[in-house]
C-alpha positions in Angstrom: 13.2 26.2 -12.1 16.3 24.3 -13.4 16.3 26.1 -16.8 16.3 29.5 -15.1 19.2 28.6 -12.8 21.1 27.1 -15.8 20.6 30.3 -17.8 22.0 32.4 -14.9 25.1 30.2 -14.6 25.6 30.3 -18.4 25.6 34.1 -18.4 28.1 34.1 -15.5 30.5 31.7 -17.3 30.2 33.5 -20.6 31.1 36.8 -19.0 34.1 35.1 -17.4 35.1 33.8 -20.9 35.1 37.4 -22.3 37.8 38.3 -19.9 39.9 35.3 -21.1 39.6 36.0 -24.8 43.0 37.2 -26.1 41.7 39.6 -28.7 41.1 40.5 -32.3 37.9 40.8 -34.3 36.8 41.1 -37.9 37.1 44.9 -37.6 40.6 45.0 -35.9 42.7 41.8 -35.8 45.2 43.3 -33.4 42.7 44.6 -30.8 43.2 43.4 -27.2 40.6 41.5 -25.4 37.0 40.8 -26.2 35.0 43.6 -27.8 31.3 43.7 -27.0 30.8 45.9 -30.0 32.8 43.8 -32.6 33.2 40.2 -31.4 30.6 37.5 -31.8 29.6 35.0 -29.0 30.8 32.0 -31.1 34.3 33.5 -31.3 34.8 32.6 -27.7 34.6 28.9 -28.6 37.2 29.0 -31.4 40.6 27.3 -31.1 42.4 30.5 -31.8 41.4 34.1 -31.3 41.2 36.5 -34.2 44.6 37.8 -33.4 46.1 34.3 -33.9 46.7 33.5 -30.2 45.5 30.3 -28.6 42.0 31.1 -27.2 42.1 30.6 -23.4 38.3 31.4 -23.3 37.4 28.2 -25.3 37.0 25.7 -22.3 34.9 28.1 -20.3 32.8 29.1 -23.3 32.2 25.5 -24.4 31.2 24.6 -20.8 28.8 27.5 -20.8 27.3 26.5 -24.1 26.9 22.9 -23.0 25.2 24.0 -19.8 22.9 26.3 -21.9 22.0 23.4 -24.2 20.9 21.2 -21.2 19.0 24.1 -19.6 17.1 24.9 -22.8 16.4 21.3 -23.5 14.8 21.1 -20.1 13.0 24.4 -20.8 11.4 23.0 -24.0 10.5 19.8 -22.2 8.7 21.7 -19.4 7.1 24.2 -21.9 5.5 21.3 -23.7 3.2 20.8 -20.7 1.3 24.0 -21.9 -0.4 21.5 -24.2 -2.5 18.4 -23.6 -0.9 15.0 -23.4 -0.2 13.5 -26.9 -1.3 16.7 -28.6 0.5 18.0 -31.7 1.6 21.1 -29.7 3.3 19.0 -27.0 5.1 16.7 -29.4 6.2 19.6 -31.6 7.6 21.7 -28.7 9.3 18.8 -27.1 11.0 17.3 -30.1 11.8 20.4 -32.2 13.1 22.3 -29.1 15.3 19.5 -27.8 16.6 18.7 -31.3 17.5 22.3 -31.9 19.7 22.2 -28.7 21.3 18.9 -29.7 22.1 20.3 -33.2 24.1 23.1 -31.6 26.7 20.6 -30.4 27.9 20.4 -34.1 29.1 24.0 -33.8 32.3 22.5 -32.2 33.4 20.7 -35.4 31.0 21.3 -38.3 30.5 24.2 -40.6 28.9 27.1 -38.9 26.1 28.2 -41.2 24.3 24.9 -41.8 24.3 24.1 -38.0 22.9 27.5 -37.1 20.3 27.4 -39.9 19.1 23.9 -38.8 19.1 24.6 -35.1 17.4 28.0 -35.8 14.6 26.4 -37.8 13.9 23.8 -35.2 14.1 26.4 -32.4 11.8 28.8 -34.2 9.2 26.0 -34.7 9.2 25.4 -30.9 9.2 29.1 -30.1 6.1 29.8 -32.4 4.3 26.8 -30.9 5.0 27.9 -27.2 4.0 31.5 -28.1 0.7 30.2 -29.4 0.3 28.1 -26.2 0.9 31.1 -24.0 -1.6 33.1 -26.0 -4.3 30.4 -25.5 -3.5 30.4 -21.8 -4.3 34.2 -21.9 -0.7 35.2 -20.9 -0.6 37.9 -23.5 2.5 39.6 -22.1 4.7 36.5 -22.6 3.1 35.8 -25.9 3.9 39.3 -27.1 7.5 38.8 -25.8 7.7 35.6 -27.8 6.6 37.5 -31.0 9.3 40.1 -30.2 11.9 37.3 -30.1 10.7 36.1 -33.5 11.2 39.6 -34.9 14.7 39.9 -33.5 15.6 36.5 -35.0 14.3 37.7 -38.4 16.3 40.9 -38.0 19.5 39.0 -37.2 19.0 36.7 -40.2 18.3 39.7 -42.5 21.5 41.5 -41.5 23.6 38.3 -41.7 22.4 37.3 -45.2 22.5 40.8 -46.6 26.1 41.1 -45.3 25.4 44.4 -43.5 27.5 43.0 -40.6 28.9 46.0 -38.9 26.1 46.2 -36.3 25.4 42.5 -36.1 27.6 41.7 -33.0 25.7 44.2 -30.9 22.3 43.2 -32.3 23.2 39.6 -31.6 24.0 40.2 -28.0 20.8 42.3 -27.5 18.8 39.5 -29.1 20.5 36.9 -26.9 19.7 38.8 -23.8 16.0 39.2 -24.8 15.7 35.5 -25.6 17.3 34.5 -22.3 15.0 36.9 -20.4 12.0 35.4 -22.2 13.1 31.8 -21.4 13.5 32.8 -17.7 10.2 34.6 -17.5 8.4 31.6 -19.1 10.2 29.3 -16.7 8.8 31.3 -13.7 5.4 31.2 -15.3 5.5 27.4 -15.7 6.8 27.0 -12.1 3.9 29.1 -10.6 1.4 27.4 -12.9 2.5 24.0 -11.6 2.5 25.1 -8.0 -1.0 26.8 -8.0 -3.0 23.6 -7.4 -0.9 22.7 -4.4 -1.1 26.2 -3.0 -4.9 26.3 -3.4 -5.4 23.0 -1.7 -6.5 23.5 2.0 -4.3 22.0 4.6 -5.8 19.1 6.6 
């Protein structure tokens, strides 16, 4: 259950960070505070806010992102147990998923787009594999949610690369919420799945 708890704490810290953000966005550089409609999540980690002030939200946002990286690395590790030991599925989920989280660290000092593209490709590989694993385990609800996450990711990329950016900050947040909900739901599923043999064993 560590991934689920970590995701919950991440959400709490990021909400706190939004209250610390000085202000400004691509739409309005002089706006006060964080706009859920116009600001992106990654702006909370910048040295300076869009209005030019020192970004007080940065330490909290970086802590939150670091915590999310650890939580999702654990998630991919545990999700790999949907597949048999030494199988291609287990190896693919474990290494692609964890590498995608490690790549996100470079957001702090490297160029944004190459980092996001690399982490996204690795994460999508792990997501597709886990979704297939859930389908084979006959959990069609979580498998369908996994497909929905893929569609949202494709929509975000389409909007970003076609430069129709006005609605992207809102769609980004909705997508993030759906992804985190799916990670949490799958974590609960994995937890129950691991506990079932112990719960079914009769007490001496």
